[in-house]
mmCIF file of the N, C-alpha and C atoms, coordinates in Angstrom:
data_MODEL
# 
_entry.id   MODEL 
# 
loop_
_atom_site.group_PDB 
_atom_site.id 
_atom_site.type_symbol 
_atom_site.label_atom_id 
_atom_site.label_alt_id 
_atom_site.label_comp_id 
_atom_site.label_asym_id 
_atom_site.label_entity_id 
_atom_site.label_seq_id 
_atom_site.pdbx_PDB_ins_code 
_atom_site.Cartn_x 
_atom_site.Cartn_y 
_atom_site.Cartn_z 
_atom_site.occupancy 
_atom_site.B_iso_or_equiv 
_atom_site.pdbx_formal_charge 
_atom_site.auth_seq_id 
_atom_site.auth_comp_id 
_atom_site.auth_asym_id 
_atom_site.auth_atom_id 
_atom_site.pdbx_PDB_model_num 
ATOM 1  N N  . MET A 1 1  ? -5.085 -11.757 7.975  1.00 0.00 ? 1  MET A N  1 
ATOM 2  C CA . MET A 1 1  ? -3.244 -11.730 8.562  1.00 0.00 ? 1  MET A CA 1 
ATOM 3  C C  . MET A 1 1  ? -3.747 -12.462 10.306 1.00 0.00 ? 1  MET A C  1 
ATOM 4  N N  . TRP A 1 2  ? -3.990 -11.350 11.338 1.00 0.00 ? 2  TRP A N  1 
ATOM 5  C CA . TRP A 1 2  ? -4.548 -11.394 12.519 1.00 0.00 ? 2  TRP A CA 1 
ATOM 6  C C  . TRP A 1 2  ? -5.627 -11.125 12.430 1.00 0.00 ? 2  TRP A C  1 
ATOM 7  N N  . LYS A 1 3  ? -6.288 -11.722 13.673 1.00 0.00 ? 3  LYS A N  1 
ATOM 8  C CA . LYS A 1 3  ? -8.216 -11.083 13.760 1.00 0.00 ? 3  LYS A CA 1 
ATOM 9  C C  . LYS A 1 3  ? -8.061 -10.659 14.918 1.00 0.00 ? 3  LYS A C  1 
ATOM 10 N N  . TYR A 1 4  ? -6.822 -10.045 15.046 1.00 0.00 ? 4  TYR A N  1 
ATOM 11 C CA . TYR A 1 4  ? -7.055 -9.209  16.397 1.00 0.00 ? 4  TYR A CA 1 
ATOM 12 C C  . TYR A 1 4  ? -7.072 -7.843  15.962 1.00 0.00 ? 4  TYR A C  1 
ATOM 13 N N  . GLU A 1 5  ? -8.527 -7.939  16.580 1.00 0.00 ? 5  GLU A N  1 
ATOM 14 C CA . GLU A 1 5  ? -9.292 -6.036  16.465 1.00 0.00 ? 5  GLU A CA 1 
ATOM 15 C C  . GLU A 1 5  ? -7.971 -4.980  17.642 1.00 0.00 ? 5  GLU A C  1 
ATOM 16 N N  . LEU A 1 6  ? -6.973 -4.444  16.330 1.00 0.00 ? 6  LEU A N  1 
ATOM 17 C CA . LEU A 1 6  ? -5.091 -3.655  17.228 1.00 0.00 ? 6  LEU A CA 1 
ATOM 18 C C  . LEU A 1 6  ? -5.267 -1.949  16.441 1.00 0.00 ? 6  LEU A C  1 
ATOM 19 N N  . SER A 1 7  ? -5.062 -0.646  17.120 1.00 0.00 ? 7  SER A N  1 
ATOM 20 C CA . SER A 1 7  ? -5.153 0.211   16.373 1.00 0.00 ? 7  SER A CA 1 
ATOM 21 C C  . SER A 1 7  ? -4.228 0.524   15.089 1.00 0.00 ? 7  SER A C  1 
ATOM 22 N N  . PRO A 1 8  ? -4.367 1.077   14.070 1.00 0.00 ? 8  PRO A N  1 
ATOM 23 C CA . PRO A 1 8  ? -3.116 0.673   13.083 1.00 0.00 ? 8  PRO A CA 1 
ATOM 24 C C  . PRO A 1 8  ? -1.621 1.465   14.287 1.00 0.00 ? 8  PRO A C  1 
ATOM 25 N N  . ASP A 1 9  ? -1.931 1.956   15.167 1.00 0.00 ? 9  ASP A N  1 
ATOM 26 C CA . ASP A 1 9  ? -0.600 2.753   15.441 1.00 0.00 ? 9  ASP A CA 1 
ATOM 27 C C  . ASP A 1 9  ? -0.139 1.158   16.438 1.00 0.00 ? 9  ASP A C  1 
ATOM 28 N N  . LEU A 1 10 ? -0.606 0.364   17.187 1.00 0.00 ? 10 LEU A N  1 
ATOM 29 C CA . LEU A 1 10 ? -0.711 -0.647  17.800 1.00 0.00 ? 10 LEU A CA 1 
ATOM 30 C C  . LEU A 1 10 ? 0.177  -1.853  16.351 1.00 0.00 ? 10 LEU A C  1 
ATOM 31 N N  . LEU A 1 11 ? -0.896 -1.620  15.251 1.00 0.00 ? 11 LEU A N  1 
ATOM 32 C CA . LEU A 1 11 ? -0.318 -2.933  14.869 1.00 0.00 ? 11 LEU A CA 1 
ATOM 33 C C  . LEU A 1 11 ? 0.906  -2.304  13.808 1.00 0.00 ? 11 LEU A C  1 
ATOM 34 N N  . TYR A 1 12 ? 1.674  -0.837  13.639 1.00 0.00 ? 12 TYR A N  1 
ATOM 35 C CA . TYR A 1 12 ? 2.528  -0.538  13.223 1.00 0.00 ? 12 TYR A CA 1 
ATOM 36 C C  . TYR A 1 12 ? 3.764  -0.585  14.026 1.00 0.00 ? 12 TYR A C  1 
ATOM 37 N N  . LEU A 1 13 ? 3.744  -1.054  15.025 1.00 0.00 ? 13 LEU A N  1 
ATOM 38 C CA . LEU A 1 13 ? 4.175  -0.471  16.520 1.00 0.00 ? 13 LEU A CA 1 
ATOM 39 C C  . LEU A 1 13 ? 4.758  -2.480  16.564 1.00 0.00 ? 13 LEU A C  1 
ATOM 40 N N  . ALA A 1 14 ? 3.867  -3.400  16.503 1.00 0.00 ? 14 ALA A N  1 
ATOM 41 C CA . ALA A 1 14 ? 3.876  -4.693  16.344 1.00 0.00 ? 14 ALA A CA 1 
ATOM 42 C C  . ALA A 1 14 ? 4.444  -4.813  15.403 1.00 0.00 ? 14 ALA A C  1 
ATOM 43 N N  . VAL A 1 15 ? 4.175  -4.306  14.093 1.00 0.00 ? 15 VAL A N  1 
ATOM 44 C CA . VAL A 1 15 ? 5.002  -4.771  12.189 1.00 0.00 ? 15 VAL A CA 1 
ATOM 45 C C  . VAL A 1 15 ? 6.907  -4.312  12.628 1.00 0.00 ? 15 VAL A C  1 
ATOM 46 N N  . VAL A 1 16 ? 6.550  -3.458  13.589 1.00 0.00 ? 16 VAL A N  1 
ATOM 47 C CA . VAL A 1 16 ? 8.078  -2.766  14.007 1.00 0.00 ? 16 VAL A CA 1 
ATOM 48 C C  . VAL A 1 16 ? 9.158  -3.554  14.913 1.00 0.00 ? 16 VAL A C  1 
ATOM 49 N N  . TYR A 1 17 ? 8.334  -4.250  15.021 1.00 0.00 ? 17 TYR A N  1 
ATOM 50 C CA . TYR A 1 17 ? 9.276  -4.901  16.216 1.00 0.00 ? 17 TYR A CA 1 
ATOM 51 C C  . TYR A 1 17 ? 9.476  -5.824  15.833 1.00 0.00 ? 17 TYR A C  1 
ATOM 52 N N  . ILE A 1 18 ? 8.038  -6.996  15.361 1.00 0.00 ? 18 ILE A N  1 
ATOM 53 C CA . ILE A 1 18 ? 9.055  -7.858  15.025 1.00 0.00 ? 18 ILE A CA 1 
ATOM 54 C C  . ILE A 1 18 ? 9.959  -7.445  13.940 1.00 0.00 ? 18 ILE A C  1 
ATOM 55 N N  . GLU A 1 19 ? 9.946  -6.503  12.777 1.00 0.00 ? 19 GLU A N  1 
ATOM 56 C CA . GLU A 1 19 ? 11.166 -6.280  12.062 1.00 0.00 ? 19 GLU A CA 1 
ATOM 57 C C  . GLU A 1 19 ? 12.627 -6.618  12.769 1.00 0.00 ? 19 GLU A C  1 
ATOM 58 N N  . LEU A 1 20 ? 12.723 -5.691  13.233 1.00 0.00 ? 20 LEU A N  1 
ATOM 59 C CA . LEU A 1 20 ? 14.146 -5.681  14.655 1.00 0.00 ? 20 LEU A CA 1 
ATOM 60 C C  . LEU A 1 20 ? 14.224 -6.539  14.706 1.00 0.00 ? 20 LEU A C  1 
ATOM 61 N N  . ASP A 1 21 ? 13.329 -7.470  15.306 1.00 0.00 ? 21 ASP A N  1 
ATOM 62 C CA . ASP A 1 21 ? 13.702 -8.134  16.100 1.00 0.00 ? 21 ASP A CA 1 
ATOM 63 C C  . ASP A 1 21 ? 14.696 -9.557  15.955 1.00 0.00 ? 21 ASP A C  1 
ATOM 64 N N  . CYS A 1 22 ? 13.270 -9.441  14.004 1.00 0.00 ? 22 CYS A N  1 
ATOM 65 C CA . CYS A 1 22 ? 14.404 -10.587 13.407 1.00 0.00 ? 22 CYS A CA 1 
ATOM 66 C C  . CYS A 1 22 ? 15.686 -10.675 12.900 1.00 0.00 ? 22 CYS A C  1 
ATOM 67 N N  . VAL A 1 23 ? 16.204 -9.184  12.211 1.00 0.00 ? 23 VAL A N  1 
ATOM 68 C CA . VAL A 1 23 ? 17.057 -8.684  12.433 1.00 0.00 ? 23 VAL A CA 1 
ATOM 69 C C  . VAL A 1 23 ? 18.939 -8.801  13.407 1.00 0.00 ? 23 VAL A C  1 
ATOM 70 N N  . ALA A 1 24 ? 17.485 -8.133  14.697 1.00 0.00 ? 24 ALA A N  1 
ATOM 71 C CA . ALA A 1 24 ? 18.642 -8.430  15.084 1.00 0.00 ? 24 ALA A CA 1 
ATOM 72 C C  . ALA A 1 24 ? 19.939 -9.259  15.669 1.00 0.00 ? 24 ALA A C  1 
# 
């Protein structure tokens, strides 16, 4: 996946945001 050093919380929020953006 991505090579960014993100914390689990930030990664989770990013995934949720992307999913909501796709659904919207």
